C-alpha positions in Angstrom: -23.6 32.7 -6.6 -23.4 29.0 -6.3 -24.2 28.4 -10.0 -21.7 31.1 -11.0 -19.0 29.5 -8.9 -19.8 26.2 -10.5 -20.0 27.6 -14.0 -16.5 26.5 -15.2 -17.3 22.9 -14.2 -20.9 23.1 -15.6 -19.3 24.3 -18.9 -16.9 21.3 -19.0 -19.8 18.9 -18.4 -21.8 20.5 -21.3 -18.8 20.9 -23.6 -17.3 17.5 -23.2 -20.4 15.3 -22.6 -23.0 17.0 -24.8 -21.2 19.2 -27.3 -18.4 16.7 -27.7 -15.9 19.5 -27.9 -12.2 18.8 -27.9 -10.9 18.8 -24.3 -8.2 21.4 -24.9 -10.7 23.9 -26.4 -13.2 23.2 -23.6 -10.7 23.6 -20.9 -9.3 26.8 -22.4 -12.8 28.3 -22.4 -13.3 27.0 -18.8 -10.2 29.0 -17.8 -11.6 32.2 -19.4 -15.0 31.6 -17.6 -13.2 31.2 -14.2 -11.2 34.4 -14.8 -14.4 36.3 -15.7 -16.4 35.1 -12.7 -13.4 35.4 -10.3 -12.7 39.0 -11.3 -16.2 40.1 -12.2 -18.3 38.5 -9.4 -15.9 37.5 -6.6 -13.8 40.7 -6.8 -10.5 39.1 -7.6 -7.9 41.7 -8.6 -6.6 41.3 -12.1 -3.0 40.9 -11.0 -4.0 38.2 -8.6 -5.9 36.4 -11.3 -2.9 36.6 -13.6 -0.5 35.3 -11.0 -2.9 32.5 -9.9 -3.0 31.4 -13.6 0.7 31.6 -13.7 1.0 29.4 -10.6 -1.3 26.9 -12.3 0.9 26.9 -15.4 4.0 26.3 -13.2 2.4 23.4 -11.4 1.2 21.9 -14.7 4.6 22.1 -16.3 6.8 21.1 -13.3 6.3 18.4 -12.3 3.0 17.1 -13.8 3.6 17.5 -17.6 7.3 16.6 -17.1 6.3 13.2 -15.7 3.6 12.6 -18.3 5.8 13.5 -21.2 8.7 11.4 -19.8 6.4 8.4 -19.1 4.8 8.4 -22.6 8.3 9.0 -24.2 9.6 5.9 -22.4 6.7 3.8 -23.7 7.0 5.2 -27.3 10.7 4.5 -27.2 10.1 0.8 -26.4 7.7 0.7 -29.4 10.5 2.3 -31.6 13.2 -0.2 -30.5 10.7 -3.2 -30.8 11.3 -3.9 -27.1 7.5 -3.9 -26.5 7.2 -6.8 -29.0 9.7 -8.8 -26.9 7.6 -8.0 -23.8 4.5 -9.1 -25.5 6.1 -12.4 -26.5 7.3 -13.0 -22.9 3.7 -12.5 -21.6 2.0 -14.7 -24.1 4.4 -17.6 -23.6 3.2 -18.2 -20.0 0.0 -20.1 -20.7 -2.6 -20.9 -23.4 -5.5 -20.5 -21.0 -7.4 -17.4 -21.8 -8.2 -16.8 -18.1 -4.6 -16.8 -17.2 -3.7 -14.5 -20.0 -6.4 -12.1 -19.0 -5.0 -12.0 -15.5 -1.4 -11.6 -16.6 -1.9 -9.1 -19.5 -5.1 -7.3 -18.5 -4.5 -7.1 -14.7 -0.8 -7.4 -14.2 0.7 -5.8 -17.3 -2.2 -3.3 -17.5 -1.5 -2.2 -13.9 2.2 -1.9 -14.8 1.5 0.3 -17.8 -0.9 2.5 -15.7 1.8 2.9 -13.1 4.5 3.7 -15.6 2.7 5.7 -18.3 -1.0 6.0 -17.7 -3.1 8.1 -20.1 -4.9 5.3 -21.8 -1.9 2.9 -22.3 -3.2 0.5 -19.6 -6.4 0.0 -21.7 -5.1 0.3 -25.2 -2.0 -2.0 -25.1 -3.4 -4.9 -23.0 -6.8 -4.9 -24.9 -4.9 -4.8 -28.2 -2.7 -7.7 -27.2 -5.6 -9.8 -25.9 -7.6 -9.2 -29.1 -4.5 -9.8 -31.2 -3.9 -13.2 -29.7 -7.4 -14.4 -30.4 -9.6 -13.4 -27.4 -13.0 -11.9 -28.2 -12.3 -8.2 -28.9 -15.2 -6.8 -26.9 -14.4 -9.1 -24.0 -10.8 -7.9 -24.2 -11.9 -4.3 -23.9 -14.3 -4.9 -21.0 -11.8 -6.8 -18.8 -9.2 -4.1 -19.4 -11.6 -1.4 -18.5 -12.4 -3.3 -15.3 -8.7 -3.7 -14.5 -8.1 0.0 -15.0 -10.7 0.9 -12.3 -8.3 0.6 -9.3 -4.7 1.6 -10.3 -5.5 4.9 -12.0 -4.9 7.0 -8.9 -1.2 5.9 -9.1 -0.9 6.4 -12.9 2.2 8.0 -14.5 4.3 7.4 -11.4 1.7 8.6 -9.0 0.8 11.9 -10.7 -2.9 12.0 -9.7 -2.2 11.6 -6.0 0.9 13.9 -6.1 -1.3 16.5 -7.8 -4.0 16.0 -5.2 -1.4 16.6 -2.5 -0.1 19.7 -4.2 -3.6 21.2 -4.7 -4.7 20.5 -1.1 -1.4 20.9 0.8 -1.8 17.4 2.3 0.8 14.7 2.8 1.0 12.5 -0.4 2.0 9.5 1.7 -1.2 9.8 3.8 -3.3 10.3 0.7 -1.8 7.4 -1.1 -2.2 5.1 1.9 -5.9 6.1 2.5 -6.7 5.7 -1.2 -5.1 2.2 -1.2 -7.2 1.3 1.9 -10.4 2.6 0.4 -9.8 0.7 -2.9 -8.6 -2.5 -1.2 -11.9 -4.5 -1.4 -12.2 -3.5 -5.1 -8.6 -4.4 -5.8 -9.3 -8.0 -4.5 -12.6 -8.1 -6.4 -11.4 -6.9 -9.9 -9.4 -10.0 -11.0 -12.3 -12.2 -9.9 -14.7 -10.2 -12.0 -12.3 -10.3 -14.9 -12.1 -14.1 -14.8 -15.9 -14.3 -14.5 -16.4 -12.0 -17.5 -13.8 -14.0 -19.5 -15.6 -17.3 -18.8 -19.1 -15.7 -18.9 -19.9 -17.5 -15.6 -18.8 -17.7 -12.0 -17.9 -21.3 -12.9 -14.9 -19.9 -14.8 -13.1 -19.5 -11.4 -12.8 -23.3 -11.2 -9.2 -24.2 -11.6 -7.9 -20.7 -11.4 -9.5 -19.5 -8.1 -6.2 -19.7 -6.2 -4.3 -18.0 -8.9 -6.9 -15.2 -9.1 -6.8 -14.6 -5.4 -3.0 -14.6 -5.4 -3.0 -12.1 -8.3 -5.2 -9.8 -6.2 -3.3 -10.1 -3.0 0.1 -9.9 -4.7 -1.0 -6.6 -6.2 -2.6 -5.2 -3.1 0.0 -5.9 -0.4 3.0 -4.2 -2.1 0.7 -1.3 -3.3 -0.6 -0.8 0.3 2.9 -1.1 1.9 4.6 1.4 -0.5 1.6 3.8 -0.4 1.8 4.0 3.4 5.7 4.1 3.5 6.9 5.8 0.4 3.9 7.5 -1.2 2.3 7.0 -4.6 5.1 6.9 -7.1 6.0 3.2 -7.1 3.1 1.6 -5.3 1.2 0.3 -8.4 4.4 -0.4 -10.3 5.6 -2.7 -7.5 2.1 -4.2 -7.1 1.8 -5.1 -10.7 5.3 -6.5 -11.0 4.8 -8.7 -8.0 1.3 -9.7 -9.3 2.7 -10.7 -12.7 5.5 -12.7 -11.0 2.9 -14.5 -8.8 0.7 -15.3 -11.8 3.6 -16.7 -13.7 4.7 -18.8 -10.6 1.2 -20.1 -10.2 1.0 -21.0 -13.9 4.2 -23.0 -13.6 3.6 -24.6 -10.2 -0.1 -25.3 -10.7 -0.5 -25.5 -14.5 -4.0 -24.8 -15.7 -5.4 -27.5 -18.1 -9.0 -26.9 -19.1 -9.8 -27.5 -22.7 -12.8 -25.2 -22.4 -10.6 -22.2 -22.0 -7.5 -23.4 -24.0 -6.7 -21.4 -27.1 -4.2 -21.3 -29.9 -2.1 -18.2 -29.5 -2.0 -16.0 -32.6 1.2 -14.1 -33.4 4.8 -14.8 -32.9 5.7 -17.8 -30.7 9.0 -18.9 -29.3 10.9 -18.2 -26.1 12.8 -15.1 -25.1 16.3 -15.4 -23.5 16.9 -13.8 -20.1 19.3 -11.2 -21.5 16.9 -10.2 -24.3 14.1 -9.9 -21.7 16.1 -7.8 -19.4 17.2 -5.5 -22.2 13.6 -5.1 -23.4 12.5 -4.2 -19.8 15.6 -2.1 -19.0 14.0 1.4 -19.2 11.3 0.3 -16.7 13.8 -1.5 -14.5 15.9 1.7 -14.3 12.9 3.9 -13.6 12.0 1.6 -10.6 15.5 1.6 -9.1 16.2 5.3 -9.7 12.9 6.3 -8.0 13.6 3.9 -5.2 17.2 5.3 -4.7 15.9 8.8 -4.6 12.9 8.0 -2.2 12.9 8.7 1.5 13.9 5.0 2.0 17.4 6.1 1.0 17.8 9.5 2.8 21.6 9.6 2.1 20.8 10.1 -1.6 17.4 11.6 -1.6 18.0 14.5 0.9 21.0 16.0 -1.0 19.2 15.8 -4.3 16.0 17.3 -2.9 18.0 20.2 -1.6 18.6 21.2 -5.3 15.6 23.4 -5.6 14.3 26.9 -6.2 11.4 28.5 -4.4 9.5 31.4 -6.1 6.5 33.4 -4.9 4.2 33.4 -7.9 0.7 34.2 -6.6 0.5 37.8 -5.4 -2.7 37.7 -3.3 -3.5 36.7 0.2 -2.7 33.2 1.4 0.2 32.9 -1.1 3.1 30.5 -0.4 6.3 30.1 -2.4 6.2 27.5 -5.2 9.1 25.1 -5.2 10.8 23.7 -8.3 12.8 20.5 -7.4 15.3 20.2 -10.2 16.8 16.7 -9.8 14.9 14.5 -7.3 11.6 14.7 -9.3 10.2 11.7 -11.1 10.1 13.3 -14.6 13.9 13.9 -14.7 14.6 10.4 -13.4 12.3 8.8 -16.0 13.9 10.7 -18.8 17.4 9.5 -17.6 16.2 5.9 -17.5 14.6 6.2 -20.9 17.7 7.5 -22.6 20.0 4.9 -20.9 17.6 2.1 -21.7 17.1 3.3 -25.3 20.9 3.4 -25.8 21.3 -0.1 -24.6 18.4 -1.2 -26.9 20.4 0.2 -29.8 18.7 3.5 -30.4 20.9 6.4 -31.4 20.6 9.8 -29.8 19.1 11.2 -32.9 16.4 8.5 -33.0 15.6 9.1 -29.3 15.3 12.8 -29.8 13.0 12.1 -32.8 10.8 9.9 -30.7 10.7 12.7 -28.1 9.7 15.2 -30.7 6.9 13.0 -31.9 5.8 12.5 -28.3 5.6 16.2 -27.8 3.6 16.6 -31.0 1.2 13.8 -30.1 0.7 15.2 -26.6 0.3 18.9 -27.6 -3.5 18.9 -27.0 -3.0 17.1 -23.7 -0.4 19.7 -22.7 -2.8 22.5 -23.4 -5.6 20.7 -21.6 -3.7 20.1 -18.4 -2.3 23.6 -18.2 -5.8 25.1 -18.7 -7.5 22.8 -16.2 -4.9 23.3 -13.4 -4.9 27.1 -14.0 -8.7 27.0 -13.8 -8.5 25.2 -10.5 -6.0 27.7 -9.1 -8.2 30.7 -10.1 -11.3 29.0 -8.6 -9.5 28.2 -5.4 -7.9 31.6 -4.8 -11.0 33.6 -5.8 -13.3 31.7 -3.3 -15.3 29.9 -6.0 -14.3 26.4 -4.7 -15.2 27.3 -1.1 -18.6 28.5 -2.3 -19.2 25.2 -4.0 -18.0 23.2 -1.0 -20.3 25.2 1.4 -23.3 24.6 -0.8 -22.5 20.9 -1.1 -22.2 20.5 2.6 -25.4 22.5 3.2 -27.2 20.0 0.9 -25.7 16.8 2.3 -24.6 17.7 5.8 -22.6 15.1 7.7 -23.5 12.6 4.9 -21.1 14.4 2.5 -18.4 11.7 2.8 -20.8 9.2 1.2 -20.8 11.2 -2.1 -17.1 12.3 -2.1 -16.1 9.3 -4.2 -19.0 9.9 -6.6 -17.8 13.5 -7.1 -14.3 12.2 -7.9 -15.7 9.7 -10.4 -17.7 12.5 -12.2 -14.5 14.4 -12.6 -12.8 11.6 -14.4 -15.9 10.8 -16.5 -15.9 14.4 -17.7 -12.2 14.9 -18.3 -11.0 11.3 -18.9 -8.2 12.0 -16.4 -7.8 11.2 -12.7 -5.3 14.0 -12.5 -7.8 16.5 -13.9 -10.4 15.2 -11.5 -8.1 15.7 -8.5 -7.3 19.2 -9.8 -11.0 20.1 -10.3 -12.4 18.7 -7.1 -9.5 18.1 -4.7 -9.7 21.4 -2.9 -13.5 21.1 -2.9 -13.2 17.8 -1.0 -10.9 19.3 1.5 -13.0 22.4 2.0 -16.2 20.2 2.4 -14.4 18.0 5.0 -13.4 21.1 7.0 -16.9 22.5 6.8 -18.4 19.4 8.4 -15.9 19.5 11.2 -13.8 16.5 10.2 -10.6 15.8 12.1 -7.3 16.4 10.1 -7.1 12.6 9.5 -10.7 12.4 8.4 -10.1 15.4 6.1 -7.3 13.5 4.4 -9.6 10.4 4.3 -12.4 12.3 2.5 -9.9 14.0 0.2 -8.4 10.6 -0.7 -11.9 9.6 -1.7 -11.6 11.9 -4.7 -8.7 9.8 -6.0 -10.5 6.5 -5.2 -13.7 7.7 -7.0 -11.6 8.9 -10.0 -10.5 5.3 -10.5 -14.0 4.1 -10.7 -14.9 6.9 -13.1 -12.1 5.9 -15.4 -13.8 2.8 -16.7 -16.9 4.7 -17.9 -15.1 7.7 -19.2 -15.9 8.3 -22.9 -12.2 8.8 -23.4 -11.4 5.3 -22.0 -14.2 3.8 -24.1 -12.8 5.4 -27.3 -9.3 4.2 -26.5 -10.6 0.7 -26.0 -12.5 0.7 -29.3 -9.5 1.9 -31.2 -7.3 -0.7 -29.5 -9.5 -3.7 -30.5 -10.2 -2.4 -34.0 -14.0 -2.9 -33.9 -16.0 0.1 -34.8 -19.5 1.0 -33.5 -19.4 -0.8 -30.2 -19.0 2.2 -27.9 -22.5 1.9 -26.5 -22.1 -1.8 -25.8 -18.8 -1.2 -23.9 -20.4 1.7 -22.0 -23.3 -0.5 -20.9 -21.0 -3.3 -19.8 -18.7 -0.8 -17.9 -21.7 0.9 -16.2 -22.8 -2.4 -14.7 -19.5 -2.4 -12.7 -19.2 1.3 -12.2 -22.5 1.7 -10.2 -21.8 -0.9 -7.5 -18.2 0.3 -7.3 -19.2 3.9 -6.6 -21.9 2.7 -4.1 -19.3 0.5 -2.3 -16.8 3.4 -2.2 -19.4 5.7 -0.7 -20.1 3.2 2.1 -16.4 2.7 2.7 -15.6 6.4 2.9 -18.6 7.2 5.1 -18.1 4.5 7.6 -14.3 4.4 7.4 -13.9 8.0 8.5 -14.7 6.9 12.1 -11.7 4.6 12.1 -9.0 7.1 10.9 -9.4 9.5 13.8 
């Protein structure tokens, strides 16, 4: 029974890792397998299977795909209006020291792109910029893969963590806070590793040690604060913005002058006026403030908007609860509003913006199918009892040591699918069921569930999808295996460290 319950996931492992099948095709077949096993083996009624699938489609479309499409549309619009060129010029004007640029572009700007858009942009764009200004292409890819190993759980305005909360029924604020806490040592460590990789020696920290530590803490503290107070939506966005500001301030106050790491910047030079810079960043600025205004920090605005909703009972079986569509106070709607306003100010016509939106839909068509299928699969597996079967077996095999492997499971999910969101969908309920099975307290259940999101971050840097994106960004073919070997060297200790943090940390959360 265990292997049958696990069959959709086993299929995804084989299809994506061995057969190299396209994700949307593999996930569609996984959905069919889950329906067949759920109805044929676990006795799930056909109508319940159909409504479970429908509930998965609803969750996928609103709010997950809404946010993803809106976020990628915003990014594509800044490319169309050439605002991204202005942002690039602003970043490269800060310093000519490659270590500083790696911190600013790979760590700060990469984190910002992950928080705003996700889905590979945090690797593709910074790696492309670094390679484009003259930094070794493979090194550019490696440092960006390392940088992307901690903010992924908050990608696309917190979608992975929000999805994890939806799948498990847990508080997104608690999950975001615990994830930030679990990843905090790695968040401090990542910029240090990026500088060491850039300079090919620990000696590379000389002269930028303070800046590197400031970059880490300036990222971590806002991320931690917002995760514990507001939830996942703006945590990484705020952390990356503060980190970039701190790096720029350090570069101005304590200018780095080491000829060994100095470089001649390729590409357009010159300064950018304040007004031009604000205009270029306007869509992202608006997203930040709109999400802030509609958060629980401003209840006078957020509560009336959150009241604009519709609850519908979709799943027809036992344990069903109404699914709620929040129509205005949802990140996707607000991101779209910010994008259209920002695009208008940047000079794009409505027709141009709709054209960019249409191209975004077309480019994301396979991603849309993938996410719908994987979430529907997870719903069928959960309602049929397949997820509980897997959890019971995992607990039987590991016992009370299960928390030590929780992050590893989350990382495997991202390795397979290339997506932290998909990892949270596939294994989120499993983590919760396993935590319950070992008798964990409610707080420890959330702690163990959060480990899935933390592990998903680590898995991102070794995901074949991330590797492929990095290779495409730097324009060097045939280096996939070299990048994978480099990334694995960091992935293994990261996962081991997370296992220890989750296992020993559960005693402190209650």
